[in-house]
C-alpha positions in Angstrom: -30.6 10.7 -6.8 -30.9 8.3 -9.7 -27.9 7.8 -12.0 -29.4 10.1 -14.6 -30.2 12.9 -12.2 -26.9 12.5 -10.5 -25.1 12.7 -13.8 -27.2 15.8 -14.8 -26.2 17.6 -11.6 -22.5 16.8 -12.1 -22.8 18.1 -15.7 -24.4 21.4 -14.5 -21.6 21.9 -12.0 -18.9 21.2 -14.6 -20.6 23.5 -17.1 -20.8 26.3 -14.5 -17.1 26.3 -14.1 -16.1 25.7 -17.8 -18.2 28.7 -19.0 -17.4 31.2 -16.3 -20.4 31.0 -14.0 -19.2 29.6 -10.7 -15.7 28.9 -9.4 -14.5 27.3 -6.1 -13.3 30.1 -3.9 -9.5 30.3 -3.5 -9.1 27.3 -5.8 -5.4 27.9 -6.3 -5.0 27.2 -2.6 -7.2 24.0 -2.8 -10.3 25.9 -2.2 -12.4 27.0 0.8 -15.2 24.6 1.7 -18.7 25.8 0.9 -17.6 29.2 -0.4 -17.8 30.0 -4.1 -17.0 32.9 -6.5 -19.2 34.0 -9.4 -17.3 34.3 -12.7 -17.8 36.7 -15.6 -21.0 35.1 -16.8 -22.2 34.1 -13.3 -22.0 37.6 -12.0 -24.0 38.9 -14.9 -26.7 36.2 -14.4 -26.8 36.8 -10.7 -27.2 40.6 -11.2 -30.0 40.0 -13.7 -31.9 37.8 -11.2 -31.5 40.5 -8.6 -32.8 43.1 -11.0 -35.8 40.9 -11.8 -36.6 40.6 -8.1 -36.0 44.3 -7.3 -38.1 45.5 -10.2 -41.0 43.2 -9.3 -40.8 43.9 -5.6 -39.9 47.6 -5.3 -40.4 49.2 -8.7 -43.8 47.6 -9.3 -45.2 48.3 -5.9 -45.8 51.9 -4.7 -46.0 50.7 -1.0 -42.7 48.8 -1.0 -39.3 50.6 -0.7 -35.8 49.2 -0.6 -32.9 49.7 1.8 -29.3 48.5 2.1 -28.5 47.9 5.7 -24.9 47.3 7.1 -23.6 43.7 7.6 -22.2 44.7 11.0 -25.0 45.4 13.6 -25.0 46.1 17.3 -24.6 42.7 19.1 -27.8 43.3 21.1 -29.7 43.0 17.8 -28.9 39.3 17.8 -29.8 38.9 21.4 -33.2 40.4 20.7 -33.8 38.3 17.6 -33.0 35.1 19.5 -30.0 34.2 17.4 -27.5 34.4 20.3 -29.4 31.8 22.4 -31.3 29.9 19.8 -29.6 29.8 16.4 -28.1 26.4 16.9 -27.9 23.0 15.1 -27.6 19.7 17.0 -24.2 18.3 16.0 -22.6 14.9 16.6 -19.0 13.7 15.8 -17.8 10.4 14.7 -14.7 9.5 16.9 -13.0 7.5 14.1 -13.4 9.7 11.1 -13.3 13.0 13.1 -16.2 14.2 10.9 -19.0 16.3 12.3 -22.7 15.8 11.3 -26.0 17.4 12.0 -27.9 14.8 14.1 -31.2 15.7 12.5 -29.9 15.3 9.0 -28.5 11.8 9.8 -31.9 10.9 11.0 -33.7 12.5 8.0 -31.4 10.4 5.7 -32.4 7.3 7.5 -36.1 8.2 7.3 -35.7 8.7 3.5 -34.0 5.3 3.3 -36.8 3.6 5.1 -39.3 5.2 2.8 -37.4 4.1 -0.3 -37.4 0.6 1.2 -41.2 0.7 1.7 -40.9 0.7 5.5 -43.5 3.5 5.9 -44.4 2.7 9.5 -40.8 2.7 10.6 -40.1 6.0 8.8 -43.2 7.6 10.5 -42.1 6.3 13.9 -38.6 7.7 13.6 -40.0 11.0 12.2 -42.3 11.4 15.2 -39.5 10.5 17.7 -37.1 12.9 16.1 -39.7 15.7 16.0 -40.4 15.2 19.7 -36.7 15.3 20.6 -36.1 18.4 18.6 -39.1 20.2 20.1 -37.8 19.6 23.6 -34.1 20.0 22.8 -33.5 16.5 24.1 -30.0 15.9 22.7 -29.6 12.6 24.5 -32.7 11.3 22.8 -31.3 12.3 19.4 -28.1 10.3 20.1 -30.2 7.4 21.2 -32.1 7.4 18.0 -28.9 7.5 15.9 -27.5 4.5 17.8 -30.8 2.6 18.0 -31.3 2.8 14.2 -27.7 1.7 13.7 -26.7 4.8 11.7 -23.0 4.6 10.8 -20.6 7.4 9.7 -20.6 7.6 5.9 -16.8 8.0 6.0 -15.6 5.5 8.6 -18.5 3.1 8.5 -18.5 2.9 12.3 -21.0 3.9 14.9 -18.6 5.4 17.4 -20.4 8.6 18.2 -19.9 11.4 20.6 -22.8 13.1 22.5 -25.0 15.5 20.6 -24.1 19.2 21.2 -25.7 22.4 20.1 -23.5 24.4 17.7 -24.2 28.1 17.1 -24.1 29.0 13.4 -23.1 32.6 13.7 -19.6 33.9 12.7 -18.2 36.2 15.3 -15.4 38.8 15.0 -13.9 41.6 16.9 -15.0 45.2 16.4 -12.6 48.0 17.4 -9.1 49.2 16.8 -7.6 47.9 20.0 -7.7 44.2 20.8 -8.2 44.8 24.5 -11.2 47.1 23.9 -12.7 45.2 21.0 -16.3 44.2 21.2 -17.5 40.8 19.9 -20.0 41.2 17.1 -21.4 38.9 14.5 -21.6 38.7 10.8 -25.3 38.7 10.2 -26.9 35.3 9.7 -29.9 36.9 7.9 -30.7 40.3 6.3 -34.2 40.6 8.0 -33.0 42.3 11.2 -31.5 45.2 9.2 -35.0 45.9 8.0 -36.6 45.6 11.5 -34.2 48.0 13.2 -34.8 50.5 10.4 -38.6 50.2 10.6 -39.2 53.6 12.2 -36.6 55.4 10.0 -38.2 54.2 6.8 -41.7 54.6 8.0 -41.2 58.2 9.1 -38.9 59.5 6.3 -40.9 57.7 3.6 -44.3 58.7 5.1 -45.3 55.1 4.7 -48.8 53.9 5.6 -49.7 50.4 6.7 -49.6 48.1 4.9 -46.1 48.7 3.4 -43.0 46.7 2.8 -39.2 47.1 3.1 -37.0 45.1 0.7 -33.3 44.3 0.8 -30.8 42.3 -1.1 -27.6 41.4 0.8 -25.0 39.0 2.0 -25.5 36.7 5.1 -23.2 34.3 6.8 -23.8 31.0 8.5 -21.2 28.6 9.8 -22.8 25.6 8.2 -21.1 22.4 9.3 -22.9 20.3 6.8 -22.6 22.3 3.6 -23.3 20.4 0.4 -24.9 20.3 -3.0 -22.7 22.9 -4.7 -24.1 26.4 -4.1 -27.3 25.1 -2.5 -25.9 25.5 1.0 -23.0 27.8 1.6 -21.3 29.7 4.4 -21.4 33.0 2.6 -24.6 33.6 0.6 -27.0 36.3 -0.6 -30.7 36.8 0.3 -33.5 38.8 -1.3 -36.0 39.6 1.5 -39.0 41.7 1.9 -40.8 42.4 5.2 -44.4 43.5 4.8 -45.9 45.3 7.7 -49.6 44.9 8.3 -52.3 45.6 10.8 -52.8 42.8 13.3 -55.8 40.7 12.3 -55.1 41.1 8.6 -51.9 39.0 8.5 -53.5 35.8 7.1 -55.0 37.7 4.2 -51.6 39.2 3.3 -49.9 35.9 4.0 -52.0 34.2 1.3 -51.6 37.1 -1.1 -47.8 36.9 -0.9 -47.8 33.1 -1.1 -49.6 33.2 -4.5 -47.7 36.3 -5.7 -44.3 34.9 -5.1 -45.1 31.6 -6.8 -46.4 33.6 -9.8 -43.0 35.4 -9.9 -41.2 32.1 -10.2 -43.4 30.7 -12.9 -43.2 33.8 -15.0 -39.6 32.7 -16.0 -41.1 29.8 -18.0 -40.2 27.1 -15.5 -42.3 23.9 -15.7 -45.0 24.6 -13.1 -45.0 20.9 -12.1 -41.5 21.4 -10.7 -42.8 23.8 -8.1 -44.8 23.0 -5.0 -45.8 24.5 -1.7 -44.6 22.9 1.5 -46.6 24.1 4.5 -44.7 24.0 7.9 -46.3 21.8 10.5 -43.6 22.7 13.1 -43.6 26.5 13.3 -40.9 28.7 14.7 -41.7 30.4 18.0 -42.3 33.7 16.3 -44.6 32.5 13.4 -48.3 31.7 13.2 -48.0 30.4 9.5 -45.2 29.4 7.3 -44.8 27.9 3.8 -41.8 27.1 1.6 -41.8 27.3 -2.2 -39.9 24.2 -3.2 -38.4 23.3 -6.6 -37.5 19.9 -7.9 -33.8 19.9 -8.3 -32.0 16.8 -9.6 -31.5 15.8 -6.0 -35.1 16.3 -5.0 -37.5 19.0 -3.9 -35.8 21.7 -1.9 -36.8 25.1 -0.6 -36.0 28.2 -2.7 -38.2 30.7 -0.9 -40.0 31.0 2.4 -43.1 33.0 3.2 -43.7 33.5 6.9 -46.2 35.2 9.0 -43.9 36.4 11.8 -46.6 38.1 13.9 -45.2 41.1 15.9 -42.3 39.1 17.4 -39.4 41.0 15.8 -40.5 44.5 16.4 -41.7 43.7 19.9 -38.3 42.2 20.7 -36.4 45.2 19.5 -38.8 47.4 21.4 -38.1 45.5 24.5 -34.3 45.3 24.2 -33.7 48.9 22.8 -36.3 50.7 25.0 -37.5 52.5 21.8 -41.2 52.2 20.9 -41.6 50.3 17.6 -45.2 51.3 17.1 -47.3 52.6 14.3 -50.0 55.3 14.8 -52.9 54.2 12.6 -55.0 57.3 11.6 -57.1 55.0 9.4 -58.6 53.3 12.3 -60.6 56.4 13.2 -62.0 56.6 9.7 -63.4 53.1 10.2 -65.2 54.1 13.4 -62.5 52.6 15.6 -60.5 54.5 18.2 -57.1 55.9 17.3 -54.4 53.7 18.5 -50.8 52.7 18.4 -49.8 49.1 17.7 -46.8 47.1 16.9 -47.4 45.9 13.3 -47.4 42.2 12.3 -45.0 41.1 9.5 -45.3 38.9 6.5 -41.9 37.9 5.3 -40.8 36.7 1.8 -37.3 35.4 1.8 -35.5 33.9 -1.2 -32.0 32.6 -1.4 -30.3 34.2 -4.4 -27.7 31.5 -4.7 -30.4 28.8 -4.7 -32.4 30.8 -7.3 -29.2 31.0 -9.4 -28.8 27.2 -9.2 -32.5 26.7 -10.0 -32.1 28.9 -13.0 -29.0 27.0 -14.3 -30.6 23.6 -13.7 -33.8 24.6 -15.4 -32.1 26.1 -18.4 -29.4 23.4 -19.0 -30.2 21.1 -22.0 -28.1 18.5 -23.8 -29.4 18.2 -27.3 -28.7 15.5 -29.9 -28.7 17.2 -33.3 -27.6 14.2 -35.3 -29.1 13.6 -38.7 -28.5 10.2 -40.3 -24.8 9.3 -40.1 -23.8 12.9 -39.3 -23.3 13.1 -35.5 -23.9 16.5 -33.9 -24.9 17.8 -30.4 -24.9 20.9 -28.3 -25.3 22.0 -24.8 -27.5 25.1 -24.5 -28.7 27.2 -21.6 -32.3 28.2 -22.4 -32.2 31.2 -20.1 -35.0 33.7 -20.3 -33.6 36.5 -22.5 -34.0 39.0 -19.6 -31.7 36.9 -17.5 -29.1 35.9 -20.1 -25.6 37.2 -19.2 -24.9 38.2 -22.8 -27.8 39.5 -24.8 -26.2 39.3 -28.2 -22.9 38.2 -29.8 -21.6 39.8 -32.9 -19.4 37.7 -35.3 -17.5 38.8 -38.5 -17.7 35.8 -40.8 -14.0 36.2 -41.7 -11.2 38.1 -40.0 -10.5 40.2 -43.1 -12.1 42.3 -45.9 -13.4 45.0 -43.4 -15.8 42.5 -41.7 -14.2 42.8 -38.2 -14.4 46.6 -38.4 -18.1 46.5 -39.4 -18.8 44.0 -36.6 -17.2 46.2 -34.0 -19.1 49.2 -35.3 -22.3 47.2 -34.6 -21.1 46.3 -31.1 -20.5 50.0 -30.3 -24.1 50.7 -31.4 -25.6 48.0 -29.1 -23.4 48.0 -26.0 -24.8 51.1 -24.5 -28.1 49.4 -23.8 -27.0 45.7 -23.8 -24.2 43.4 -22.7 -22.8 42.4 -26.1 -20.0 40.0 -26.9 -17.6 40.1 -29.9 -16.0 36.9 -31.3 -13.9 36.3 -34.3 -12.0 33.1 -33.4 -12.9 29.7 -34.9 -15.5 28.6 -37.4 -18.9 30.2 -37.2 -20.5 26.9 -36.0 -18.1 26.7 -33.0 -18.8 30.3 -32.1 -22.6 29.5 -32.1 -22.0 26.6 -29.8 -20.0 28.6 -27.3 -22.7 31.3 -27.1 -25.4 28.6 -26.8 -23.6 27.2 -23.8 -23.5 30.7 -22.2 -27.2 31.2 -22.9 -26.8 34.1 -25.4 -30.2 34.4 -27.1 -29.1 36.1 -30.3 -26.0 35.8 -32.5 -25.4 38.4 -35.3 -23.2 37.5 -38.2 -21.5 40.2 -40.4 -20.7 39.0 -43.9 -19.8 40.5 -47.3 -23.5 41.2 -48.0 -23.5 43.4 -44.9 -21.0 45.7 -46.6 -23.3 45.9 -49.6 -26.8 46.4 -48.2 -26.2 47.0 -44.4 -28.1 43.8 -43.4 -26.9 41.0 -41.1 -28.0 37.5 -40.2 -29.5 37.1 -36.8 -29.6 33.6 -35.4 -32.0 32.6 -32.5 -30.6 30.4 -29.8 -33.6 28.2 -29.0 -34.8 27.5 -32.5 -31.4 28.0 -34.3 -33.4 29.7 -37.0 -31.8 32.6 -38.9 -33.2 35.6 -40.7 -31.8 38.6 -42.5 -32.4 42.0 -40.9 -31.2 45.6 -41.4 -28.5 46.8 -39.0 -30.7 49.8 -38.2 -33.4 47.5 -36.8 -31.1 45.5 -34.4 -31.3 47.8 -31.4 -35.1 47.9 -31.5 -35.4 44.1 -32.1 -33.1 43.1 -29.2 -34.6 45.7 -26.9 -38.1 44.3 -27.5 -36.9 40.7 -27.0 -35.0 41.3 -23.8 -37.4 44.0 -22.3 -38.4 43.5 -18.6 -41.9 44.1 -19.8 -41.9 40.5 -21.0 -41.6 39.4 -17.4 -43.3 42.1 -15.4 -46.3 43.0 -17.5 
């Protein structure tokens, strides 16, 4: 990160705490590493992002339905999915600092350093060697690369490394009332498996026809050893996933459809399109025949916010194998196309978005520091230019003074609006300071009640982005705000 982008990211993190968006978990006990709590404004923003995704994915598609699967699942689920045997990261410890690192990330940082130094050939050679070692699970080769390229521990500055070992990322716990009889189960590392094990239940009860999708929003847990960049990588996080079941042979058509559809969803929020890019995977997971990431340019570089994967029939076939239950679809439409009736295990196109990363993207994209100075008069503000649909507070109502019946009138307006909108009431400090606080929260509209309001039942509405003001009748407020924050503005 450059000095400017590094400072910007630090300012966003500080702003998130100061205005009630994100807090360090268990902060009064010095915090819990890589675990965060969402505050009063953060929880509202997070819920609005979830609503936007759910409406666009489920409500706007007749062939996609939503479920809410349990976090606890039968342990064989994770054997079938490959997580018990293969959900590992190659870890290495520095003997002096006692710090643990992902071996591949140490090498990736060195590759980036070579590229920044213009040593392109050296970077490419190291990348190829690392890829080969990871592909064959050659942990000794990874350690040799770290030593050979003289990579030192960022804390101790020494190169006193242990061997590289595989570290499983799943959290385990005991399931059962009695310790002696308790069964070891796992906190789910992804939400997708809850969809796959419910494939038949949803298909039959919903009378779903291929192609169709199942969507879910839920918590997942990964024991990340290297957790960094604020809420970018956490141990407890939330995912918004949709698994789209298709006829084998049509998967690439649907893969390309969802690839473009998901990028359109992101751009609808008004984000600079140049900050998004596709990153096609050259190294595919064993279950995939195509995979792409939608990446966003954060202050610390381009990072994945959503993945679109063609998972073939791997997941359903694995659960069919381990459970002994047929995970097949009887396709009546094949006969209408002159093909024989048949059962088959559907292929799957997955769209998976990290909600916490999307939250961070939204904050970073909306955060602006504006210099409003005019001549010798210095002035500035920090504003969150959130899309009105996502804003935690839709409108704030202010009495100009705390007397003359103005607070009573302002609270009357709040009562009229709060059934349909999250509305704030503020009477403390000068009106300018109240505007600045609401700008920092991202409130799109501020409504001021003054003495004229008592005479003609009009108020001043002030717009966050332009800071322009206009006089409007109180009776028009609900319609105006409803139109401006309507989901139609995003989903139409």
